[in-house]
C-alpha positions as CSV (number, residue, x, y, z in Angstrom):
1,X,0.0,0.0,0.0
2,X,1.4,3.5,-0.9
3,X,1.0,6.5,1.3
4,X,0.1,10.0,0.2
5,X,3.6,11.3,0.6
6,X,5.1,8.8,-1.8
7,X,2.7,9.6,-4.7
8,X,3.6,13.3,-4.8
9,X,7.4,13.0,-4.8
10,X,8.0,14.6,-8.3
11,X,5.6,17.4,-8.0
12,X,8.0,20.1,-6.8
13,X,10.7,19.2,-9.4
14,X,8.0,19.3,-12.1
15,X,6.9,22.8,-11.1
16,X,10.5,24.1,-11.1
17,X,11.0,22.7,-14.6
18,X,7.8,24.4,-15.9
19,X,8.8,27.7,-14.4
20,X,12.3,27.5,-15.8
21,X,11.0,26.4,-19.2
22,X,8.6,29.4,-19.3
23,X,11.5,31.8,-18.4
24,X,13.6,30.3,-21.2
25,X,10.7,30.7,-23.6
26,X,10.1,34.4,-22.7
27,X,13.9,35.2,-22.9
28,X,14.2,33.4,-26.3
29,X,11.2,35.3,-27.6
30,X,12.6,38.6,-26.6
31,X,16.0,37.7,-28.2
32,X,14.3,36.7,-31.5
33,X,12.2,39.9,-31.6
34,X,15.4,41.9,-31.0
35,X,17.2,40.1,-33.8
36,X,14.3,40.4,-36.2
37,X,14.0,44.2,-35.6
38,X,17.7,44.6,-36.5
39,X,17.3,42.5,-39.6
40,X,14.2,44.4,-40.6
41,X,16.0,47.7,-40.1
42,X,19.0,46.6,-42.1
43,X,16.7,45.6,-45.0
44,X,14.8,48.9,-44.8
45,X,18.0,50.9,-44.8
46,X,19.4,48.9,-47.7
47,X,16.3,49.7,-49.8
48,X,16.4,53.4,-48.7
49,X,20.1,53.6,-49.7
50,X,19.5,52.1,-53.1
51,X,16.6,54.6,-53.7
52,X,18.8,57.5,-52.4
53,X,21.5,56.7,-54.9
54,X,19.1,56.1,-57.8
55,X,17.5,59.4,-57.2
56,X,20.8,61.2,-56.6
57,X,22.5,60.0,-59.7
58,X,19.4,60.7,-61.9
59,X,19.3,64.4,-61.0
60,X,20.6,67.2,-63.1
61,X,22.5,69.2,-60.4
62,X,24.0,68.7,-57.0
63,X,21.7,70.7,-54.7
64,X,18.5,69.3,-56.4
65,X,20.0,65.8,-56.2
66,X,20.7,66.1,-52.4
67,X,17.2,67.3,-51.6
68,X,15.4,64.8,-53.8
69,X,17.5,61.9,-52.7
70,X,16.9,62.6,-49.0
71,X,13.2,62.8,-49.6
72,X,13.3,59.6,-51.6
73,X,15.1,57.6,-48.9
74,X,12.7,58.9,-46.2
75,X,9.7,58.0,-48.3
76,X,10.9,54.5,-48.8
77,X,11.3,54.1,-45.0
78,X,7.8,55.5,-44.4
79,X,6.2,53.2,-47.0
80,X,7.9,50.2,-45.5
81,X,6.5,51.2,-42.1
82,X,9.9,51.5,-40.6
83,X,9.8,54.3,-38.0
84,X,13.4,55.4,-37.6
85,X,13.5,58.4,-35.3
86,X,17.3,58.2,-35.1
87,X,18.0,58.1,-38.8
88,X,21.2,59.8,-39.9
89,X,22.0,60.3,-43.6
90,X,25.6,61.0,-44.5
91,X,25.2,62.3,-48.1
92,X,27.7,62.5,-50.9
93,X,29.7,65.7,-51.3
94,X,27.4,68.0,-53.4
95,X,30.3,70.2,-54.6
96,X,31.8,67.2,-56.4
97,X,28.6,66.3,-58.2
98,X,29.3,65.7,-61.9
99,X,29.5,63.1,-64.7
100,X,31.2,59.8,-63.7
101,X,31.7,61.0,-60.1
102,X,31.4,58.3,-57.4
103,X,28.6,59.1,-55.0
104,X,28.7,57.4,-51.6
105,X,25.9,57.6,-49.0
106,X,25.7,56.1,-45.6
107,X,22.6,55.6,-43.5
108,X,22.7,55.0,-39.8
109,X,19.8,54.1,-37.5
110,X,19.6,53.1,-33.8
111,X,17.4,50.2,-33.1
112,X,16.2,50.1,-29.5
113,X,16.0,46.8,-27.7
114,X,12.6,45.4,-26.9
115,X,11.3,47.2,-23.8
116,X,10.1,45.0,-21.0
117,X,8.0,46.4,-18.1
118,X,10.3,45.0,-15.4
119,X,13.6,46.0,-17.0
120,X,14.7,49.6,-17.5
121,X,17.2,49.7,-20.3
122,X,18.3,46.8,-22.4
123,X,20.4,48.9,-24.8
124,X,20.3,49.5,-28.5
125,X,22.0,48.4,-31.7
126,X,23.3,50.8,-34.4
127,X,22.7,49.6,-37.9
128,X,24.7,51.2,-40.7
129,X,24.4,50.7,-44.5
130,X,26.6,52.4,-47.1
131,X,26.7,52.2,-50.9
132,X,28.5,53.9,-53.8
133,X,27.3,54.5,-57.3
134,X,28.8,56.4,-60.2
135,X,26.8,59.3,-61.7
136,X,26.2,58.4,-65.4
137,X,28.8,59.9,-67.7
138,X,26.7,60.5,-70.8
139,X,24.1,62.9,-69.5
140,X,23.7,66.7,-69.4
141,X,24.6,67.7,-65.9
142,X,25.5,70.9,-64.0
143,X,28.8,69.9,-62.3
144,X,29.6,71.1,-58.9
145,X,32.5,73.5,-58.2
146,X,34.8,70.8,-56.9
147,X,34.2,68.3,-59.8
148,X,37.4,67.4,-61.5
149,X,36.6,65.5,-64.7
150,X,40.2,64.2,-65.0
151,X,40.1,62.6,-61.5
152,X,37.0,60.5,-62.0
153,X,37.0,56.7,-62.7
154,X,36.0,57.5,-66.3
155,X,38.8,59.9,-67.0
156,X,40.4,59.5,-70.5
């Protein structure tokens, strides 16, 4: 005959395992959400960088190119639903705008960690994307004051 104390021997260990398993599940979910937000931000910045350079290199002069390209990059981010309050755009040098001139842009954004009610600050990740593209050489452009035709990659 078994007594009541011998039939409940594994109950406490079972509850501890369930609590520990729940803690691991919650921590893993937070980690995956943080990683996904970084990947999503990287993808959005990549699309915005491409659109920035496409618009910049298709413009007729430097000042117009800078304004249009900035607006194009921000529009892409808005359309993707990526709210980046900490977006920084490091534009190409407008004074060097001209045919066959390399245009390099860098976009930086800070992705905050997932906020939990019982933890104050989990930190943030800075995501940075840069790209370079040549301005087409066979178009009518108004070159910038620092553009040197003989120093470009297409120089004769």
